[in-house]
C-alpha positions as CSV (number, residue, x, y, z in Angstrom):
1,M,88.8,-63.3,19.9
2,P,87.7,-59.4,19.5
3,R,85.2,-58.3,21.6
4,L,81.8,-56.9,19.8
5,A,81.2,-53.4,20.8
6,K,77.8,-52.5,22.5
7,R,75.4,-50.3,20.1
8,P,75.3,-46.7,21.6
9,P,71.6,-46.3,22.6
10,I,70.1,-43.8,20.1
11,V,69.4,-40.8,21.9
12,E,68.4,-38.9,19.1
13,D,65.5,-41.1,18.1
14,Q,64.3,-41.4,21.9
15,G,64.4,-37.6,21.9
16,R,62.4,-37.2,18.8
17,L,59.7,-39.7,19.8
18,A,59.5,-38.0,23.6
19,H,58.8,-34.8,21.2
20,A,56.2,-36.4,19.2
21,R,54.4,-37.6,22.3
22,M,54.6,-34.0,23.9
23,M,53.3,-32.7,20.8
24,A,50.4,-34.9,20.7
25,S,49.5,-34.5,24.1
26,A,49.5,-30.6,23.8
27,S,47.3,-30.7,20.4
28,V,44.7,-32.7,22.7
29,V,44.8,-29.9,25.5
30,D,45.7,-26.8,23.8
31,R,43.6,-27.0,20.9
32,P,42.3,-23.8,19.9
33,S,38.3,-23.3,20.4
34,Q,36.4,-22.3,17.6
35,R,36.0,-19.1,19.4
36,D,40.0,-18.6,19.4
37,M,40.3,-19.7,15.6
38,L,37.8,-16.8,14.7
39,M,39.3,-14.3,16.7
40,R,42.9,-15.1,15.6
41,R,41.0,-15.0,11.6
42,L,39.8,-11.5,12.4
43,R,42.9,-10.4,13.8
44,R,44.8,-11.5,10.9
45,M,42.2,-9.7,9.2
46,T,42.4,-6.1,10.9
47,R,46.3,-5.7,10.7
48,P,46.0,-4.8,7.2
49,A,43.3,-2.8,7.8
50,I,44.3,0.4,8.1
51,G,42.9,2.4,5.2
52,A,39.2,2.6,4.7
53,G,39.1,-0.2,2.4
54,G,40.4,-2.7,5.2
55,I,37.8,-1.2,7.6
56,I,35.0,-1.9,5.0
57,V,35.9,-5.4,4.7
58,V,36.1,-5.8,8.4
59,I,32.6,-4.2,8.7
60,F,31.4,-6.4,5.9
61,V,32.2,-9.4,7.7
62,A,30.8,-8.5,11.2
63,S,27.4,-7.5,9.4
64,L,27.0,-10.8,7.8
65,M,27.8,-13.0,11.3
66,L,25.8,-10.7,13.4
67,R,23.2,-11.0,10.8
68,S,23.3,-14.9,11.4
69,A,23.3,-14.6,14.9
70,D,20.5,-12.5,15.3
71,S,18.4,-14.3,12.9
72,G,19.0,-17.4,15.3
73,G,22.3,-18.4,14.3
74,S,24.7,-21.0,16.3
75,L,27.9,-18.9,16.2
76,S,28.8,-18.9,20.0
77,G,30.4,-16.1,21.3
78,V,30.3,-13.8,17.7
79,R,28.9,-10.8,19.3
80,S,31.6,-10.5,22.3
81,V,34.5,-11.3,19.7
82,L,33.1,-8.6,17.2
83,G,32.4,-6.3,19.9
84,G,35.9,-6.4,21.1
85,I,37.5,-5.9,17.7
86,G,35.0,-3.5,16.8
87,S,35.9,-1.5,20.0
88,V,39.6,-1.2,19.1
89,M,38.6,-0.1,15.7
90,G,36.7,2.9,17.1
91,L,33.2,1.0,16.3
92,N,31.5,2.1,19.6
93,V,27.9,3.6,20.0
94,R,28.1,7.7,19.5
95,N,24.7,8.3,18.7
96,I,21.2,7.0,19.8
97,V,18.5,8.4,17.6
98,I,14.7,7.4,18.7
99,D,12.1,8.3,16.4
100,G,8.1,8.2,17.0
101,R,8.4,8.6,20.9
102,E,5.7,10.6,22.5
103,N,4.5,9.0,25.7
104,T,6.9,6.6,26.8
105,P,8.9,7.8,29.3
106,E,12.8,8.7,27.9
107,P,14.5,7.2,31.0
108,L,12.0,4.2,30.8
109,L,12.7,3.4,27.0
110,R,16.6,3.9,27.4
111,H,17.1,1.1,30.4
112,A,14.7,-1.1,28.4
113,L,17.2,-0.5,25.4
114,G,19.8,-1.8,27.1
115,V,22.5,0.0,25.0
116,M,24.3,3.2,26.5
117,I,27.1,5.5,24.5
118,G,30.3,4.2,24.3
119,Q,29.3,0.5,24.2
120,P,30.6,-1.8,21.3
121,I,28.3,-1.3,18.7
122,L,28.7,-4.8,17.3
123,G,28.4,-6.5,20.7
124,F,24.7,-6.9,21.4
125,S,21.7,-8.5,19.8
126,L,18.9,-6.1,18.0
127,N,16.2,-9.1,18.6
128,D,17.0,-9.0,22.4
129,A,16.7,-4.9,22.4
130,R,13.6,-5.2,20.7
131,S,11.8,-7.5,22.6
132,R,12.6,-5.5,25.7
133,L,11.4,-2.4,23.9
134,L,8.1,-4.3,23.1
135,S,7.7,-5.1,26.9
136,L,6.5,-1.4,27.6
137,G,3.2,-0.8,27.9
138,W,3.3,2.1,25.6
139,V,5.3,0.4,22.6
140,A,3.0,-1.2,19.9
141,D,6.3,-2.2,17.9
142,A,9.9,-1.4,17.2
143,V,12.3,-1.4,15.0
144,V,16.2,-1.3,16.0
145,E,18.7,-0.6,13.6
146,R,22.6,-0.1,13.4
147,R,24.0,2.8,11.4
148,L,27.6,1.6,11.2
149,P,30.3,2.9,12.2
150,D,28.5,4.5,15.6
151,T,24.8,5.1,15.4
152,L,22.0,3.3,16.8
153,V,18.5,4.0,15.1
154,V,15.1,2.9,17.5
155,R,11.6,3.4,15.4
156,L,8.6,3.0,18.0
157,I,5.1,2.5,17.0
158,E,3.1,3.6,20.5
159,R,-0.6,2.5,21.3
160,A,-2.7,5.4,21.8
161,P,-4.4,5.3,25.0
162,Y,-8.2,5.4,24.8
163,A,-9.8,5.3,28.0
164,V,-9.2,4.7,32.0
165,W,-10.6,1.6,33.3
166,Q,-11.5,1.6,36.9
167,D,-11.9,-1.8,38.3
168,H,-12.5,-2.9,41.9
169,G,-10.7,0.4,42.6
170,T,-7.6,-0.4,40.4
171,F,-7.1,2.3,37.7
172,R,-5.6,1.1,33.9
173,L,-4.9,2.7,30.8
174,I,-6.6,0.5,27.8
175,D,-5.9,0.9,24.2
176,R,-8.5,1.1,21.4
177,N,-8.6,-2.8,21.3
178,G,-9.3,-3.1,25.1
179,E,-5.9,-4.1,26.1
180,T,-4.4,-2.8,29.2
181,M,-1.5,-0.9,28.9
182,G,0.8,-1.9,31.7
183,E,1.8,0.1,34.8
184,Q,1.8,3.7,33.1
185,D,1.2,7.0,34.8
186,V,-2.7,7.0,34.8
187,G,-3.5,10.3,36.2
188,R,-1.2,12.3,33.9
189,A,-2.4,10.9,30.8
190,S,-5.9,10.7,31.6
191,Q,-5.7,14.6,32.3
192,E,-3.5,15.7,29.4
193,L,-5.2,13.4,26.9
194,D,-8.7,13.9,28.5
195,L,-9.7,10.4,28.6
196,P,-13.0,9.0,29.5
197,L,-13.6,6.5,32.4
198,V,-15.1,3.2,32.4
199,V,-15.9,1.0,35.1
200,G,-16.5,-2.2,35.7
201,P,-15.8,-5.7,34.5
202,G,-16.4,-6.4,30.8
203,A,-16.0,-2.6,30.2
204,P,-12.7,-2.9,28.3
205,E,-14.0,-5.1,25.6
206,A,-17.3,-3.1,24.9
207,T,-15.6,0.5,25.2
208,T,-14.6,0.9,21.8
209,E,-18.2,-0.1,20.2
210,L,-19.9,2.3,22.8
211,F,-17.6,5.1,21.4
212,D,-17.7,4.8,18.0
213,E,-21.8,4.8,18.3
214,M,-21.3,8.0,20.3
215,K,-19.4,9.7,17.3
216,P,-22.4,10.7,15.6
217,Y,-24.0,12.4,18.6
218,P,-21.2,15.0,19.8
219,D,-23.6,16.8,22.1
220,I,-24.0,13.9,24.1
221,R,-20.4,12.7,24.2
222,S,-19.2,16.0,25.3
223,R,-21.1,15.8,28.3
224,L,-20.1,12.3,28.9
225,V,-17.9,11.8,32.0
226,G,-17.8,8.2,32.5
227,A,-19.6,4.9,31.6
228,V,-20.4,2.1,33.9
229,R,-20.8,-1.5,32.6
230,V,-23.3,-3.0,34.1
231,G,-23.7,-7.0,34.4
232,Q,-21.5,-6.7,31.1
233,E,-24.5,-6.5,29.0
234,R,-25.1,-2.9,29.1
235,W,-24.1,0.7,29.9
236,N,-24.7,3.2,32.2
237,L,-23.5,6.8,31.2
238,V,-22.6,9.3,33.9
239,L,-23.0,13.2,32.6
240,K,-21.3,16.1,33.6
241,S,-24.7,17.4,35.3
242,G,-24.8,14.1,37.3
243,A,-27.5,12.5,35.3
244,T,-27.4,9.2,34.5
245,V,-28.7,7.7,31.2
246,M,-29.6,4.0,31.2
247,L,-28.9,2.4,27.7
248,P,-30.4,-0.9,26.3
249,G,-28.4,-4.2,26.1
250,E,-29.2,-4.0,22.7
251,D,-29.5,-1.3,19.9
252,Q,-27.9,1.3,21.8
253,D,-27.2,3.1,19.1
254,A,-30.8,3.8,18.5
255,A,-31.6,4.7,22.1
256,L,-28.7,7.6,21.5
257,G,-30.5,8.8,18.6
258,R,-33.9,9.0,20.7
259,L,-31.5,10.9,23.0
260,Q,-30.5,13.3,21.0
261,A,-33.4,13.8,19.4
262,L,-35.1,14.6,23.1
263,Q,-32.2,17.2,23.3
264,T,-32.5,19.0,19.8
265,R,-36.3,19.4,20.6
266,M,-36.7,20.1,24.1
267,Q,-32.7,20.5,25.6
268,L,-33.6,17.7,28.0
269,L,-30.0,17.2,29.1
270,D,-29.7,21.0,30.0
271,R,-32.7,20.4,32.5
272,P,-32.3,19.2,36.3
273,V,-32.9,15.6,35.2
274,K,-31.7,12.6,37.8
275,V,-32.2,9.6,35.2
276,V,-32.9,8.7,31.8
277,D,-34.1,5.0,31.2
278,L,-34.0,4.3,27.8
279,R,-34.0,0.6,28.2
280,L,-37.5,-0.1,26.6
281,P,-37.4,0.8,22.9
282,D,-41.2,2.1,22.6
283,R,-41.1,4.8,26.0
284,V,-38.4,7.0,27.5
285,T,-38.6,7.1,31.2
286,V,-37.6,10.5,32.9
287,R,-36.8,11.1,36.6
288,P,-36.4,14.7,37.3
289,E,-34.0,15.9,40.3
290,P,-36.3,16.5,43.2
291,A,-37.2,20.0,44.1
292,P,-36.1,21.6,47.1
293,D,-38.6,21.4,49.9
294,T,-39.7,25.3,50.2
295,S,-42.8,24.5,52.3
296,A,-43.6,25.6,56.0
297,S,-43.7,21.9,56.8
298,G,-40.5,21.7,55.0
299,K,-39.0,24.6,56.7
300,D,-39.9,23.0,60.0
301,K,-38.4,19.8,59.5
302,S,-35.1,21.5,58.3
303,K,-35.4,23.3,61.6
304,S,-36.0,20.3,63.9
305,G,-33.4,18.5,62.2
306,N,-30.8,21.2,62.7
307,D,-31.9,21.5,66.5
308,A,-31.4,17.7,66.7
309,G,-28.0,17.9,65.2
310,N,-27.4,20.9,67.6
311,T,-28.5,18.9,70.5
312,N,-26.5,15.7,69.5
313,K,-23.4,18.2,68.9
314,H,-23.3,19.4,72.3
315,S,-24.5,16.1,74.3
């Protein structure tokens, strides 16, 4: 009886099965990430972008993606990808234009901006750069814009220092709103801008009202060295002559008007006056500087004081 031949193994089918299993495993492990897929897509876009038209297309797509990312979009890694592609295409920062800077130190400004010449112009966040600029004491507002292909534009609105505030031995610049302006060069600013000095707790919040009420009285304002806030209720004005003008807690505008009238009528502030008390609405109390003692007894007291001083000095 003839024997039945054994069926040969299906090598080809087994090979296909092994290959299919390998591909399935590879598809799980080596599946490209969203970033890799975006990178490949952009590379395909840049291959034909030899002429100006292709570059414009890439710039347009990059601008849309960056606008989405800067407004809180969820495109992970978009900036780094586009920054790398843009750098290959020559989209690097070559110019940084700054408008509106007067008092902000330029090195401090550029450090806060965080962008350097040669850096990919598509590789950073405009919002983050603006936030860093707003942290500077001089900066009230800022706009940061790209002008492709190679220019970054920064527009600043600076806060204007209004006065120097002394509080417990510490000096700070304040603006018109009474807000402190961070760590600034107070000495340089006060000298260059001729800023008045205000002293004491509660002074920043009340400074603008005081100086606004002094505007109609330039003769008084020009003599002012500083103003001391007393009990967070009223002001004492310190004049260049050394005199102190005590203002009331209420109706200080009317008190300043009375002081101006006295100055016009009798040049009160040009006299040797130590204190002018305007706290009461119906009277003005003036305390003159003490006159030097020229009497014989005064001379004797002065001489005996000097002798005592000399005796102590040599003892």
